[in-house]
C-alpha positions as CSV (number, residue, x, y, z in Angstrom):
1,X,-54.8,-48.7,-98.4
2,X,-55.3,-46.6,-101.6
3,X,-54.1,-47.8,-104.5
4,X,-52.9,-45.6,-107.2
5,X,-54.6,-46.2,-110.7
6,X,-52.0,-47.3,-113.2
7,X,-51.5,-44.7,-115.7
8,X,-53.1,-45.0,-119.1
9,X,-50.7,-43.2,-121.2
10,X,-47.6,-45.5,-120.6
11,X,-46.4,-49.0,-121.5
12,X,-43.5,-51.1,-120.5
13,X,-41.7,-53.0,-123.5
14,X,-42.0,-56.8,-122.6
15,X,-38.8,-58.4,-124.3
16,X,-35.8,-57.8,-126.0
17,X,-33.2,-55.2,-125.7
18,X,-35.5,-52.6,-124.5
19,X,-37.0,-54.8,-121.9
20,X,-38.7,-53.0,-118.8
21,X,-38.3,-49.4,-120.8
22,X,-41.3,-47.2,-120.0
23,X,-42.8,-45.5,-122.9
24,X,-45.3,-42.5,-122.6
25,X,-47.4,-41.6,-125.3
26,X,-50.4,-38.8,-125.4
27,X,-53.6,-39.6,-123.4
28,X,-55.5,-39.7,-126.7
29,X,-59.0,-41.3,-126.3
30,X,-58.9,-43.4,-129.4
31,X,-55.3,-44.7,-128.2
32,X,-55.9,-48.3,-127.0
33,X,-52.4,-50.2,-126.8
34,X,-52.6,-53.9,-127.2
35,X,-53.0,-55.5,-123.5
36,X,-49.8,-56.9,-121.8
37,X,-51.0,-60.1,-121.7
38,X,-52.0,-60.2,-125.4
39,X,-48.7,-58.7,-126.4
40,X,-46.7,-61.3,-124.4
41,X,-48.8,-64.0,-126.4
42,X,-48.5,-62.6,-129.6
43,X,-44.5,-62.3,-129.4
44,X,-44.5,-65.8,-128.0
45,X,-46.1,-66.9,-131.0
46,X,-43.9,-64.9,-133.4
47,X,-40.6,-65.5,-131.5
48,X,-38.8,-67.6,-134.2
49,X,-40.2,-65.2,-137.0
50,X,-39.4,-61.5,-135.5
51,X,-35.5,-61.4,-135.9
52,X,-34.3,-60.0,-139.2
53,X,-38.1,-59.2,-140.3
54,X,-39.7,-56.3,-142.4
55,X,-42.8,-55.3,-140.3
56,X,-45.7,-53.0,-140.9
57,X,-47.5,-51.4,-137.8
58,X,-50.5,-50.2,-139.3
59,X,-52.9,-47.6,-136.8
60,X,-49.6,-47.6,-134.8
61,X,-51.1,-45.5,-131.9
62,X,-48.6,-45.9,-129.1
63,X,-46.1,-48.1,-131.4
64,X,-46.6,-50.8,-128.8
65,X,-46.3,-53.9,-131.3
66,X,-43.6,-52.2,-133.6
67,X,-41.5,-51.2,-130.6
68,X,-41.7,-54.7,-129.4
69,X,-40.9,-55.9,-132.7
70,X,-37.8,-53.7,-132.7
71,X,-36.6,-54.7,-129.4
72,X,-36.6,-58.4,-130.2
73,X,-34.5,-58.1,-133.3
74,X,-36.8,-56.9,-136.3
75,X,-34.8,-55.8,-139.4
76,X,-37.1,-52.6,-140.0
77,X,-40.4,-51.4,-138.9
78,X,-42.4,-48.8,-140.7
79,X,-45.1,-47.2,-138.2
80,X,-48.0,-45.6,-139.8
81,X,-50.2,-43.4,-137.6
82,X,-52.6,-40.4,-138.8
83,X,-52.8,-38.4,-135.9
84,X,-50.3,-35.7,-136.1
85,X,-49.5,-35.3,-132.5
86,X,-49.6,-39.4,-131.7
87,X,-47.3,-39.7,-134.6
88,X,-45.0,-37.0,-133.2
89,X,-44.5,-38.6,-129.8
90,X,-43.8,-42.1,-131.4
91,X,-41.3,-40.3,-133.4
92,X,-39.8,-38.8,-130.3
93,X,-39.8,-42.2,-128.5
94,X,-37.7,-43.8,-131.4
95,X,-35.3,-41.1,-131.3
96,X,-34.9,-41.8,-127.5
97,X,-34.5,-45.7,-128.2
98,X,-32.2,-44.7,-131.4
99,X,-32.9,-47.7,-134.0
100,X,-31.7,-46.9,-137.2
101,X,-34.0,-49.2,-138.9
102,X,-37.7,-47.6,-138.3
103,X,-39.6,-44.8,-139.8
104,X,-43.0,-43.2,-138.6
105,X,-45.5,-42.1,-141.2
106,X,-47.9,-39.5,-140.2
107,X,-50.5,-40.4,-142.8
108,X,-53.6,-42.4,-143.1
109,X,-53.4,-46.2,-143.3
110,X,-55.2,-46.3,-146.7
111,X,-53.0,-43.7,-148.0
112,X,-49.7,-45.7,-146.9
113,X,-50.9,-48.6,-148.5
114,X,-51.5,-47.1,-151.8
115,X,-48.1,-45.7,-152.2
116,X,-46.2,-48.7,-150.5
117,X,-43.7,-50.3,-152.7
118,X,-42.1,-52.8,-149.8
119,X,-42.9,-56.2,-149.0
120,X,-43.3,-57.0,-145.3
121,X,-43.0,-60.1,-143.4
122,X,-45.4,-59.4,-140.4
123,X,-48.0,-57.0,-140.4
124,X,-49.7,-55.5,-137.3
125,X,-53.3,-54.5,-137.9
126,X,-54.9,-52.8,-134.7
127,X,-57.7,-50.3,-136.0
128,X,-59.9,-48.3,-133.9
129,X,-62.7,-51.1,-133.0
130,X,-65.6,-49.3,-134.1
131,X,-64.2,-47.9,-137.7
132,X,-64.7,-49.5,-141.0
133,X,-61.0,-49.5,-141.1
134,X,-60.5,-53.0,-140.4
135,X,-62.3,-54.3,-143.4
136,X,-61.2,-52.0,-145.9
137,X,-57.6,-52.7,-145.0
138,X,-57.9,-56.5,-144.9
139,X,-59.4,-55.8,-148.5
140,X,-56.5,-53.9,-149.7
141,X,-54.1,-56.1,-148.4
142,X,-55.8,-59.0,-150.1
143,X,-55.5,-57.2,-153.3
144,X,-52.2,-56.2,-153.2
145,X,-48.7,-57.7,-153.4
146,X,-47.5,-56.2,-150.3
147,X,-46.9,-59.3,-148.0
148,X,-44.0,-61.5,-148.2
149,X,-44.6,-65.2,-149.4
150,X,-44.9,-66.5,-146.6
151,X,-45.9,-63.6,-144.1
152,X,-47.7,-63.1,-141.0
153,X,-50.7,-61.0,-140.4
154,X,-51.9,-60.2,-136.8
155,X,-55.3,-58.8,-136.5
156,X,-56.8,-57.4,-133.3
157,X,-60.6,-56.7,-132.9
158,X,-63.2,-56.3,-130.5
159,X,-64.3,-59.4,-129.0
160,X,-67.6,-60.5,-130.6
161,X,-67.0,-58.6,-133.9
162,X,-67.7,-60.7,-137.0
163,X,-64.6,-60.3,-138.9
164,X,-65.1,-59.9,-143.2
165,X,-63.9,-63.0,-145.5
166,X,-60.5,-63.9,-145.4
167,X,-58.9,-64.8,-148.5
168,X,-58.1,-68.7,-148.8
169,X,-54.4,-68.3,-148.8
170,X,-54.6,-66.6,-145.3
171,X,-54.7,-69.6,-142.5
172,X,-55.4,-68.6,-139.1
173,X,-52.7,-70.1,-136.9
174,X,-53.3,-68.7,-133.7
175,X,-56.4,-67.2,-131.5
176,X,-56.6,-66.0,-128.3
177,X,-59.4,-63.9,-126.2
178,X,-58.5,-61.6,-123.3
179,X,-61.1,-59.4,-122.0
180,X,-62.9,-57.3,-124.8
181,X,-59.9,-58.3,-127.1
182,X,-59.7,-60.8,-129.6
183,X,-56.5,-61.4,-131.1
184,X,-55.7,-63.7,-134.4
185,X,-52.4,-64.4,-136.0
186,X,-52.6,-65.4,-139.9
187,X,-50.2,-67.2,-141.9
188,X,-50.3,-65.7,-145.7
189,X,-49.3,-68.8,-147.2
190,X,-51.4,-71.4,-149.4
191,X,-49.1,-74.6,-148.3
192,X,-49.5,-73.8,-144.5
193,X,-52.4,-76.1,-143.2
194,X,-54.9,-74.5,-140.6
195,X,-54.1,-75.3,-137.0
196,X,-56.0,-75.6,-134.1
197,X,-57.4,-72.5,-132.0
198,X,-55.0,-72.0,-128.8
199,X,-57.1,-70.0,-126.0
200,X,-55.2,-68.3,-123.3
């Protein structure tokens, strides 16, 4: 029996009002949506914090994380995606879903962060694995008041990669490894004690 390969340029929203909706995005070589297993785990971690939150999906790509947040009740999501075709496809998907509280920014993440004047409750940070953007963006977030207090910061990177130093006020709250993906959730608040790490 021949099994057809799962298309690599589509995903399903896992939970919330758009549950099971299929999202199609360009087959771009740098697009690497967060795997379903990791995405489900992440939003289980955040389930009590998503409703009413203001979120930032940096390096948005397919928009998987920001769309999942909107589906589950986020108040607003800014999607930042440098590739114009990818950003246009994301905007088209948002138009079909018709949220009134989302915006796509077709600019580089650094450019957006330099001009942003909003504070975010949750930031999703999932840059290309082999790019220096992760270190640069973490340093920028640590030096600018863009994170609410408290806030949540999700960082996705390649398994085995050494992360840059993390500010003392960012406490690693949860952690998982699935395949080639390392996912970490940080609590940005000096009062929050560091918790044990929970693998999946």
